[in-house]
LUMNU-623369 format. One record per residue (C-alpha): residue number from 1; residue in three letters; chain; x, y, z. Coordinates in pm, whole numbers, plus 32768, in hexadecimal, padded with zeros to 4 digits. Example, Ala and Ser with C-alpha at 12.3 -4.5 7.8 and 13.67 -1.06 7.14 Angstrom:
2
   k   r c east north   up
   1 ALA A 84CE  7E3E 830C
   2 SER A 8557  7F96 82CA
% end
This chain:
364
   k   r c east north   up
   1 MET A D3D7  131B 326E
   2 ALA A D4FA  13E0 3203
   3 SER A D62E  139C 32D6
   4 PHE A D6F4  14C6 3359
   5 THR A D85F  14AB 33D6
   6 HIS A D8CE  15A9 34E4
   7 ARG A DA29  1631 34B4
   8 ALA A DAE7  16D5 35D9
   9 ARG A DB7F  1829 3583
  10 THR A DCFB  1813 35AB
  11 GLY A DD71  1973 3551
  12 PHE A DD52  1ADF 35C7
  13 THR A DC95  1BE9 3519
  14 LEU A DD54  1D25 34C3
  15 VAL A DC9B  1DE5 35D1
  16 GLU A DCF4  1CE4 36DA
  17 LEU A DE61  1CE8 3670
  18 LEU A DE70  1E62 3686
  19 VAL A DDD3  1E5B 37E0
  20 VAL A DED4  1D5D 385B
  21 ILE A DFF4  1E2B 37CD
  22 ALA A DF69  1F63 3874
  23 ILE A DF4E  1EB3 39C4
  24 ILE A E0B4  1E30 39A8
  25 GLY A E12B  1F8F 3951
  26 ILE A E07D  201F 3A82
  27 LEU A E116  1F15 3B63
  28 ILE A E273  1F55 3AD8
  29 GLY A E242  20CA 3B0B
  30 MET A E1E0  2089 3C74
  31 LEU A E2FF  1F97 3CB7
  32 LEU A E41A  204F 3C05
  33 PRO A E448  2161 3D0B
  34 ALA A E451  2058 3E1A
  35 VAL A E555  1F8F 3D5A
  36 GLN A E627  20C8 3D20
  37 SER A E60B  2122 3E8F
  38 VAL A E682  1FC8 3EF8
  39 ARG A E7A2  1FD9 3E00
  40 SER A E80A  2133 3E7C
  41 ALA A E7FC  20BF 3FE5
  42 ALA A E8D3  1F91 3F91
  43 GLN A E9D3  206B 3EDE
  44 ARG A E9E0  215E 4001
  45 THR A EA18  203B 40F2
  46 ALA A EB2A  1FA8 4016
  47 CYS A EBD3  20FD 4004
  48 SER A EBBA  211E 417F
  49 ASN A EC67  1FCD 419F
  50 ASN A ED80  2048 40BB
  51 VAL A EDAC  217D 4195
  52 ARG A EDB1  20A2 42CD
  53 GLN A EEB8  1FBB 4233
  54 LEU A EF94  20E5 41DE
  55 ALA A EF75  2174 433D
  56 LEU A EFD1  2020 43D0
  57 ALA A F0FA  2005 42E2
  58 ILE A F177  215B 4354
  59 HIS A F161  20ED 44BF
  60 ASN A F21B  1FAA 4474
  61 TYR A F328  2072 43C3
  62 GLU A F33E  2166 44E6
  63 SER A F356  2049 45E1
  64 GLY A F48A  1FC5 4535
  65 LEU A F540  210B 44E6
  66 GLN A F4AF  21FC 45E9
  67 LYS A F449  22EF 44D8
  68 PHE A F33B  2319 43D1
  69 PRO A F390  22E8 425F
  70 VAL A F3FB  2421 41A4
  71 ASN A F392  24A8 4053
  72 GLN A F4B7  250C 3F75
  73 ILE A F44B  263C 3EAF
  74 GLY A F587  2654 3DD9
  75 PRO A F6AB  258A 3D4F
  76 GLY A F7E0  252D 3E12
  77 ASN A F939  25C6 3DE3
  78 GLU A F9EA  2584 3C9C
  79 LYS A FADD  2461 3CB3
  80 ALA A FC4A  24B5 3C7E
  81 SER A FC89  236F 3BC4
  82 ALA A FBB0  23B7 3A97
  83 ALA A FB05  24E9 3A0B
  84 GLY A F98D  24D3 39FB
  85 GLU A F96D  23DD 3B1B
  86 PHE A F8D5  2447 3C65
  87 GLU A F8BE  23B8 3DC3
  88 SER A F775  234E 3E61
  89 GLY A F65A  2447 3E33
  90 LEU A F4F8  247B 3DAF
  91 TYR A F467  234F 3E6A
  92 SER A F310  2374 3F06
  93 TRP A F2BB  231C 406D
  94 LEU A F204  21EB 3FE2
  95 VAL A F342  2146 3F63
  96 PRO A F3D7  20E4 40B7
  97 LEU A F282  205B 411D
  98 LEU A F27E  1F54 4009
  99 PRO A F30B  1E3B 40E5
 100 HIS A F1F8  1E85 41E1
 101 MET A F0EC  1E70 40D1
 102 GLU A F145  1D12 4053
 103 GLN A F207  1DAE 3F34
 104 THR A F367  1D40 3F93
 105 ASN A F3B5  1CC9 3E31
 106 VAL A F36B  1E23 3DA5
 107 TYR A F43B  1EC7 3EB5
 108 ASP A F564  1DDE 3E7D
 109 SER A F562  1E2A 3D08
 110 LEU A F594  1FA1 3D43
 111 ASP A F6F0  2037 3D2F
 112 LEU A F6D3  2122 3E58
 113 SER A F83C  2193 3E38
 114 SER A F7E3  225A 3D00
 115 SER A F6EA  236E 3CBD
 116 ASN A F58D  22F9 3C65
 117 GLY A F5A6  23A9 3B17
 118 ASP A F699  23D9 39F9
 119 GLY A F7B0  24B1 3A82
 120 ASP A F71F  25D2 3B45
 121 ASP A F5D2  25B5 3A8F
 122 PHE A F48A  2536 3B1D
 123 ARG A F443  2465 39E5
 124 VAL A F496  22F1 39E0
 125 SER A F4F2  2252 3893
 126 ASP A F4C0  20E7 3831
 127 THR A F63A  20B7 3845
 128 HIS A F64C  2125 39B2
 129 ALA A F69C  201C 3AB6
 130 ASN A F54F  2068 3B5F
 131 ALA A F47C  2059 3A22
 132 GLN A F3CD  1F10 3A6D
 133 ALA A F395  1F5E 3BDC
 134 VAL A F2FC  20B6 3BAC
 135 ASN A F21B  202A 3A9A
 136 THR A F186  1F30 3B8F
 137 VAL A F01D  1F73 3BF2
 138 VAL A EFF3  1F47 3D6B
 139 PRO A EE7E  1F13 3DAE
 140 ALA A EE97  1F91 3F14
 141 PHE A EF19  20DF 3E8E
 142 LEU A EDDD  211A 3DBE
 143 CYS A EC83  217E 3E32
 144 PRO A EB87  2098 3D83
 145 SER A EA9D  21BD 3D43
 146 ASP A EBA2  226E 3C6D
 147 THR A EBEA  21F2 3B0C
 148 PRO A ED38  228C 3AB0
 149 ASN A EDCF  22B6 395A
 150 GLN A EEEF  21BF 3967
 151 GLU A EF9C  224F 3836
 152 ASN A F099  2325 38ED
 153 SER A F1C2  2308 3801
 154 VAL A F16C  2452 3758
 155 LEU A F19F  2513 389C
 156 LEU A F284  2440 3976
 157 GLY A F364  237B 388B
 158 SER A F360  2243 37B5
 159 ALA A F366  215E 38E5
 160 ASN A F1F8  21C5 3906
 161 PRO A F1E8  21DF 3A83
 162 ALA A F0B0  2150 3B29
 163 PRO A EFC3  2244 3BD9
 164 GLY A EF61  2265 3D47
 165 SER A EE39  22F7 3E06
 166 TYR A EECA  2342 3F5D
 167 ALA A EF87  246D 3FE6
 168 ALA A F02B  24AC 4136
 169 ASN A EFF1  25DE 4211
 170 ALA A F104  26E2 41E2
 171 GLY A F05C  27DB 42CC
 172 TRP A F043  294E 4278
 173 PRO A F0F7  2A0A 4161
 174 SER A F244  2A9D 41C7
 175 TYR A F1B5  2BFD 4196
 176 ALA A F089  2BCA 427C
 177 THR A F08D  2CA6 43B3
 178 GLY A EF8E  2BCE 4464
 179 ILE A EE17  2BBD 4488
 180 SER A EDF6  2D2B 44E0
 181 GLY A EF54  2DB1 44A6
 182 GLU A EFDC  2D4B 45F9
 183 ARG A F0F2  2C69 4574
 184 ALA A F22D  2D20 45E0
 185 THR A F31C  2C4F 450E
 186 PRO A F27A  2BFF 43BD
 187 GLY A F342  2B14 42E7
 188 LEU A F356  29F1 43DA
 189 ALA A F2C9  28A8 4358
 190 ASN A F1B6  2822 4439
 191 GLY A F122  26F5 4383
 192 ALA A F140  2580 43C2
 193 ILE A F226  2516 42A3
 194 PRO A F373  25CE 4274
 195 LEU A F3CC  2662 4122
 196 ILE A F53E  2662 40CB
 197 HIS A F603  26D8 3F9B
 198 PRO A F73E  25FE 3FA4
 199 SER A F818  26E0 3ECB
 200 ALA A F78F  2832 3F3D
 201 PRO A F725  2825 40AB
 202 VAL A F602  290A 40FD
 203 GLU A F61D  29AF 4251
 204 TRP A F4B6  297F 42B8
 205 HIS A F4BA  2807 427E
 206 THR A F528  26FF 4374
 207 SER A F59B  25A2 431A
 208 LYS A F51F  24F7 4454
 209 ILE A F3C5  24EF 44F2
 210 SER A F348  23E7 45E4
 211 THR A F214  23C0 46BF
 212 LYS A F2B7  2485 47DA
 213 ASP A F2BB  25BC 46FE
 214 PHE A F141  25DF 46F6
 215 ALA A F10F  26D5 4811
 216 ASP A EFA1  2704 47B5
 217 GLY A EF64  258E 47D9
 218 THR A EF69  2474 46DC
 219 SER A EDEC  245E 46E5
 220 ASN A EDD0  25D0 468E
 221 THR A EEC0  25D7 4563
 222 ALA A EE79  255B 4403
 223 LEU A EF65  245E 4365
 224 LEU A EEEA  2417 4204
 225 SER A EDBC  2435 4123
 226 GLU A ED50  2403 3FBB
 227 ARG A ED4A  24EA 3E8E
 228 LEU A ECD1  24C4 3D2C
 229 ILE A EDB8  2470 3C0A
 230 GLN A EDDA  255D 3AE4
 231 GLN A ED64  24BA 39A1
 232 GLY A EDDB  25A2 388A
 233 ASN A EF13  2579 37B5
 234 SER A EF01  26C9 3703
 235 GLY A EEBE  2832 375A
 236 ASP A ED61  2826 36C5
 237 GLU A ED0A  26E0 3774
 238 ILE A ED7A  2772 38C0
 239 ARG A ECCC  28C3 3898
 240 ASN A EB8C  2828 3819
 241 GLY A EB86  2701 3905
 242 THR A EA4A  26A7 39BB
 243 ASP A EACF  26DD 3B1B
 244 ASP A EB47  2830 3B96
 245 ARG A EBD6  2791 3CD2
 246 VAL A ED15  2734 3C17
 247 LEU A ED56  2892 3B90
 248 SER A EE5C  2954 3C54
 249 MET A EE3B  2AC8 3C9D
 250 HIS A EF6B  2BAD 3CB0
 251 ILE A EFB6  2C3F 3E0A
 252 LEU A F093  2D72 3E36
 253 ARG A F1C1  2D39 3F13
 254 GLN A F17E  2E09 404C
 255 PHE A F155  2DCC 41BD
 256 GLU A EFE4  2DC1 4215
 257 SER A EEE9  2D08 42EB
 258 LEU A EE3F  2BCB 4277
 259 SER A ECF7  2C85 4243
 260 GLU A EDAB  2D84 4168
 261 ILE A EE44  2C6B 409B
 262 VAL A ECE7  2BDB 4066
 263 THR A EC69  2D2E 3FF2
 264 GLN A ED8C  2D59 3F05
 265 MET A ED54  2C01 3E6B
 266 ALA A EBEB  2C5D 3E21
 267 ASN A EC56  2D96 3D64
 268 THR A ED79  2D27 3C8C
 269 HIS A EDBB  2C5C 3B50
 270 LEU A EE0F  2AF1 3B07
 271 ASP A EF51  2A6E 3A6A
 272 VAL A EF4D  293C 398A
 273 LYS A F0AB  28BF 39DE
 274 GLU A F06A  28AB 3B53
 275 SER A EF23  27F7 3B0C
 276 ALA A EFA7  26F4 3A16
 277 TYR A F059  25F3 3AEC
 278 ILE A EF78  25C5 3C1C
 279 GLY A EF70  245A 3C89
 280 ARG A F016  23D7 3B50
 281 SER A F129  2314 3C06
 282 TRP A F123  226C 3D5B
 283 SER A F29E  2245 3D5E
 284 SER A F2FF  23AF 3D1A
 285 GLY A F33B  24A6 3E32
 286 TRP A F33E  25CC 3D3F
 287 PRO A F24C  26CA 3DD7
 288 LEU A F17D  2701 3C9C
 289 VAL A F11E  2590 3C9A
 290 ALA A F077  25E9 3DE6
 291 PRO A F0F4  24D5 3ECE
 292 THR A F09A  25C4 3FEA
 293 TYR A EF7E  26B5 4036
 294 MET A EF50  27E2 411B
 295 HIS A EE45  2853 4211
 296 VAL A EDD0  2999 4178
 297 GLN A EC8F  295B 40B6
 298 THR A EB8E  2867 4143
 299 PRO A EB5B  271C 4086
 300 ASP A EAE5  2724 3F1D
 301 SER A EB3A  2895 3EF8
 302 LEU A EC3D  2956 3E2D
 303 ILE A EDAC  28FB 3E23
 304 GLY A EECA  29F0 3DED
 305 HIS A F040  2A21 3DCD
 306 TYR A F152  2B1F 3E0C
 307 ASP A F26E  2B51 3D18
 308 THR A F33D  2A8C 3E15
 309 ALA A F25B  295B 3DEF
 310 GLU A F36F  288F 3D4C
 311 SER A F4A0  2905 3E0D
 312 GLU A F404  2916 3F68
 313 GLY A F2D2  2837 3F4E
 314 ASN A F1DA  2956 3F73
 315 PHE A F0CE  28A5 3EA8
 316 VAL A EF89  28F1 3F5C
 317 VAL A EECF  27B7 3EF6
 318 THR A ED76  277A 3F8D
 319 PRO A ECEC  261C 3FD5
 320 SER A EBD9  25B7 3EE4
 321 SER A EB1A  2480 3E7E
 322 HIS A E9F6  23F1 3DBA
 323 HIS A E951  2384 3EFF
 324 ASP A E810  2438 3F4B
 325 GLY A E84B  2564 402B
 326 GLY A E9AB  2539 40B1
 327 VAL A EAF8  2481 40C0
 328 ASN A EB9C  236A 4186
 329 LEU A ECAB  23E3 4271
 330 ALA A ED96  2337 4366
 331 MET A EE0C  23DE 44A4
 332 VAL A EF6C  23AA 4529
 333 ASP A EEE8  22BB 4634
 334 GLY A EE79  21D3 451A
 335 SER A ED03  2213 452F
 336 VAL A EC4B  224C 43E7
 337 ARG A EB30  2343 43C0
 338 PHE A EA48  23B0 42AB
 339 VAL A EA66  252A 42AF
 340 PRO A E941  25E7 4214
 341 ASP A E97A  2709 4128
 342 SER A E8BE  27DE 4226
 343 VAL A E9C9  27B3 4333
 344 SER A EA11  28F6 43EC
 345 GLN A EB29  29BE 434A
 346 GLU A EBC8  29FC 44A0
 347 VAL A EBC1  288A 44FB
 348 TRP A EC54  282E 43A9
 349 TRP A ED6F  2926 43D7
 350 ALA A EDB2  28AF 453A
 351 ILE A EDD0  273C 44E9
 352 GLY A EECB  2790 43D8
 353 GLY A EFD9  27FF 44CC
 354 ARG A F08B  2717 45BE
 355 ASP A F106  2825 46AD
 356 ASP A F042  2963 4667
 357 GLY A EF9D  2969 47BD
 358 TYR A EE3C  292C 473A
 359 ILE A ED9E  27F4 47CE
 360 ASN A EC63  27F8 46FC
 361 SER A EBDA  269E 46B3
 362 LEU A EAFF  261B 459B
 363 ASP A EA08  25C2 46B0
 364 ASN A E9DD  2732 4708
% end
């Protein structure tokens, strides 16, 4: 009888291989949204932890000096000893917090007796005493969901300052007459972090704020939040960027209610210069870098500026993020909340002021 040898099949047919590939593709398609959701949740949590650390650092600073850190919106006075040299100025509110954020080495390397820029300019060159310090990336100053362009030498000087994601609450614009026009003395600063111009004092700013100055309550007043970082390095890149939340709208200088300011912002034009520098340096207090924000538009909405944005700090920046549906925000009492974009306009306005008489809470 003829002898037959049975051979086991060891390979796949083309049809079987295509079926397996199709099944794997379907599984990946089903799992990818879940993976992205987990990643987004982790990034939001990490950002919330950064906000909490900053709030704690502010409280530690205030415990020692009985005042909150200030944001220097301009250079210091020119030194009499040498032309072109200026006293301390243009430092952001983040700089004095460095020792409280495990960044003492960076803090100690800064020459705080001089302006944080070349002369009276906001740019920092690679020959400046602060060049290495301002170039240092501080992870706790960056939201992990934002991927900033770290080539900032084109806009902010050859030291190439490192970017930052967080901004402190400066309150309402100096021209705001209140929520419904009831503010009898517009022009008074009412945020959590003072803005000062060392060489040209602005009347509506104050250099000292502490927890006792929050008449509306520390749990009812915002302290700091996050905002996106501008990516473009040219006019075209800025105008044609993918995110309109970093494009600043021009606001006419006039006294009006917060609701009227919102209406004006929706019916005006953007300016490239005021949009270019947002978030590009954590160390700079220069207003157009947006170290502070204001409570006018609700989160993830338009931002704007007056022509006094640089000299007086009237840069109406709005918190924004890549988190789904809102932003992380710390209150003055140190608590951290995730505020949805749908937050009531009136509540948002109220928590922006420390002593405006409105006691609205985010729990309302």
